[in-house]
N, C-alpha and C positions, 0 to 999 in steps of 0.2 A: 504492500497499500503505499502509496506516495503522499506526502505531507508537504502540504501548502505552506506558501512564504507568506503569514498576515499581514504583511506589512505592505503588500502589493494588491492583494485581492483576499477574498471571504470575508472583509469587515463590515460588518454591522453598524447604521448608525442611527443612532439615540435622536428620537423628534419629538417624544413624550415622556413624561414621568410622574407618576402619582404616586407618593408613600402613601400605605394604606394602614400601614401599624408601627408603633413605636414603643419598643419598650426597653427594658435594662440592657439586655445584652444584645437585642437584634432589633433590625428595623427591616419592615419587609416595603417592597414597592413593585408597582409593574409599570413597565417601560414600555413605549412604541417604538420599532425598530423599520427600518428598511434594510432588507434584505440586499446582500452584493449583485442579484438578478434583478432588483428593480422592487420587489412584493415587499408588503407591508407585515410585522408580526408581531406579540407581543413577548415580552420576556417577564418572569415574572422571580426576583432578586431577592434574597436574604442578606440582609449587609450585617455582616460580625468585624469585628475587630481583629488583626493578628495576634496569634496562639503561638505557643511554644511546647512542644513535646519534649521529654527528657529521658534519654537510656541510661540510667545508672550501674552501674558495675562496682561494685564490693571489691575490695583486698582479695579477698576468699573464692572469685570469682562468680558471682549471685548478680542477678539480675534482679533490683529493686522496683516491685511493682507495688498499684495499690489498686484494691478491689471497693467499688462503691457502687451503691444503687444510682441506675440510672432510670428517672421516672420516663421518658418519651419511649423506651424501648421494655419497660417495665422488666429491667433484668440487674442481676449482680453484673457488674463488668470488671475484669483483668485488662489491666490498660498500664501505661507508662503514664507518671507525674508528667499533667499538661495542664497549662491553664492559658488564659488571654491577657493580653500586656494592657498594664495599667497606662492610663493617658500619660505622654512622656518618658515614659520606660523603654529602654532598650532589651531585645529579645535576650539579650546576655544578663543583663538583670532579672529579667523576668525569670528567667528560666532557674536560676540562682532561689531566685524567691518564692515559686512553687514547689522546687524542691526542697525546700525547708518546710514549706508550709504542709504540703504530704506525705513527706517522709522522716521530717526532723533530722536531715543530712544535708550537708551543703558542698561542695566540690570545687577543688583548689586545682582542677585541671577540668575545665568546663572546654571541650571540643565542639565549635559550629560545622553540624552536618550537610548546610543545607536545608534546602525546604519542600514546600508542597503545596497545591493547593487542597482544599479539604473534599471540595464538591463542584468545581468550577460550571457545572450546568444551572447551578442556580443559586450557589452559596459564594461569598467573597472572601472567606476566612481562607487565609494563607499562613500555614504552620510552621515556624520555625525548629527545626530539628536540631537536639546537641546529644554528645555524651558525654558522661561526668562521670569522672575516674578521680582516686583519691580522695573519698570521701571521707567527711569527717562530722561530729556530731554537730548540730547547730540548729536547735527548733526553732520555730517561727508559729504563731497561732494558727491552726486551720482557719479558712473562710467557716464563717457560722451555719452555714447551711450544709457544710460536705462533713460526712460522716465515713470517713477514709479505713481502712484495714491495710497497713503496707504489708507484703509479701516478699519471699524471697524463693529464686526459684533457681536453678541450673539452667546454662545456657540450652542444653539439651532439653530440657524438659520445656524450656518455654519454645524451643522450633518443634517440639512433639505437640503442644499446647495449641499452637497456630496450623501445624498440619491437620490434626484432628476436628479443628473447628470449633477448640473451646476457647481459645479467642480469637473475636467476632470484631474487635475493634480496629478499623482502618489508620488510624494514626497511630497504632503502637505497630502494628506490622508494617506499615511502610517504615516508620523509625527504624524500627528492626533493622530491615532491609539497608536502609542507608549506614546505621553503624557496623553491622556485619561488613559492607563494602567499603567502611572505612581502614587506613591502614593504623589508627590507632586502635582497631578495636582487638581487646586482650584476648578474645575466647574461642579462635578457630583451632 
């Protein structure tokens, strides 16, 4: 399959936008666009600020994960620590803060792995992924609406849980893939 260059064609142009919902963490809008072929279409967009996801590895080679109930999917979800950037906060500072809030740990070796769009068909959220090594105790109080359990798993256990569908969280799977393919990943 050939990938087209969006700078020269395949660009949609917004002709109108209507915000239909404004919440604490998302806004929802409907945009009217002109397609490259000249036809009109609508795009439903969920606007969300950038976020971070962190792959923490302790000195014993364990991956540190969190388990929390996720209301939208009515399930307890096993995932890597993650969260949104606060206003004016850098991705690196956000990653360190989220790691401390969700696991009680900080990293003296926080490595930027790149990033990815969560669901670019309708969601603007971009996730910055980090590998966290050289962990040490440094607890911050968690957000009051988060009831999180911290878990430790071997790399083999996490690989197996992804392969058999026990881990279904896309940001966790994507961040793990980025970490594994990093020259810094210690668990090969």
